[in-house]
N, C-alpha and C positions, 0 to 999 in steps of 0.2 A: 380352308386350311386342310393340310394333308395329315394323315395319321402316321405315315411311314415314307421314307425315301428309298425306293427300290429301283435299281438299275437293271434294265433288260440287256444283259451282256450279249446274249445271242443276236440281238438286232442293233447293237451299238454301231454307229457310223465309224468306219475306219479312221476318219480324221478327228474323231471325238465328238462329244456333245456337251451342251450347256444345260444344266439343271438349276432352276431357280424357283423359289417359292417360300412358303411358311409352314412350318410344322405346327401341329396342334400343341398348345402349351401343356397339355396333360402328359406329353412325352417326358417332360422334365419335372415330374412330381417329386419334390425333394422331401416332403413331409417334415418341414422345418417351420417353426413358428416365427422365426426371426428373419427369414428370407423366403420370398416366393416369386416365381416367374409369372409374367403376364404377356399377352400379345403374341406368343409363339416364337419359335426359333426361325429367324430369317436366314436363308442360305442362298448362295450363288456359287455353283460348282462347275468346274470343267472336268469332264470324265473322259479318259482315253484308255484304250486297251493297247498295251505295248507288249507283244509276245504273250507270256503267261502272267502278266501283271496288269492289274486294273489300277491306274494312277488317278487319284482324285485330288484336285487342288481347288481352293476357293476361299470364300470368307463366310463367317457366321456372325450373327448378332442375336442377343436375347436381352429383353428388358426384365428388371427385377424390382420388387418393392422389398425394402429391408428396414431393419432397426439398426441405427448407428451403434457401433460397439463402444463408442466413447461417451456419447451424450444421451443415448436412448431415444432419440427422435426418429420418426419415420421419414424415409426418403426413397427416391427412385434412382436407379443407375442402369447402365447398359454394359453388358460384357460383349466385347468385340474381339473376334478372332480373325484378323486380316490375312493370316497365312496358314489356313487349314490345309494339311497334306495327309493323305492316307494312301497306302500301297497294299493292295490285296492280291493274293495269288489266285489265279483262276485257270481253268483248263477248258478243253473243248466240251466237257459235260456240264460246265457251269452255265446255267441259264439266267439266274437272277442273283443279285447281290443287294442285301439290305444294308444301307449306310446309317440307318437311324441311330443305332447304338454308338457308332463312331462319332456322330455329330453330338449326341447327348454327352458323351464322356468329355469331349473337347470343351464344351460350354461349362461343364461342371468344374473342370480343371482351371478355367478362367475366372471363376468366382473368387474374390478376395477372401482370405481366411477371416479377417476382421474388417468387414466393410465399414467405412466411415462416410458421414454425410458430406464432408469436404476435407480437403487436405489440412487446413488449419483449425480443425475442430478442437476445441479446448477441453471438451468433456464435462464432467460434473465434479463439484467439490466433494472430496471423500468424507468431509465432516457434516456439512449441512445439506448436501445433495442438490445444490443449486446448479442449473445449467450455466456454465461459464461462458457460453457463446452469447448469452443474454446480458452479460455484464459481470463484474467482479462480485464475489460474495462478501459478507461482513465478518467472516471467521477470522480470528487472530491467528496469524501464521506462527506456528511453534518453531523454535530453533532446532536444527538437526533433523535427521531422518528417523521417523518413528519406527521404521522396520527394524532398526538395530537395538531398540530398547530391551528386547528379550535377551540379547547377548550381554548387555550391560548388567542385567540381573544375574547372569551366570558368573560374571567377574566377581561380583560381591559374594556369591556363594563360595567360589574358589578360595577367596581370602579367609572366609570363616572356617573352611575345612583344613587349613594349613597346607594347601596345595600351592606350589609355586610354579 
């Protein structure tokens, strides 16, 4: 595994070059207890210098272990960026360009805000905390939406204060 992805602009082939490999997973240290990367960032990039621009196109992948935001179960998933594009300004003095931060940011932006173990995850019962993916719970369903109960209490207070 590589620690960084550095392009040698001074020696870059005029027709472009292909860079492929795996970045060390320490590059993506998120410091998050609910989601963590493993196996490193896999990349396949086409790099071309066009005038004063370094054009980088390709694909990225990263595997993660996570805790489902609905049911709390552990699961693995892969973030895939099939259309990575970056354009960097370079001049005749530019010898090297480090793409590591660009790759890292693209992967981070691809992480779902609320990762779920599967699309149809049913989550947990808010009353008894049973994982509903394992079957229904035995709680008695109350009528109505409990979130509005606080407002119902306000209506009763308004009636007592003479406010109409």
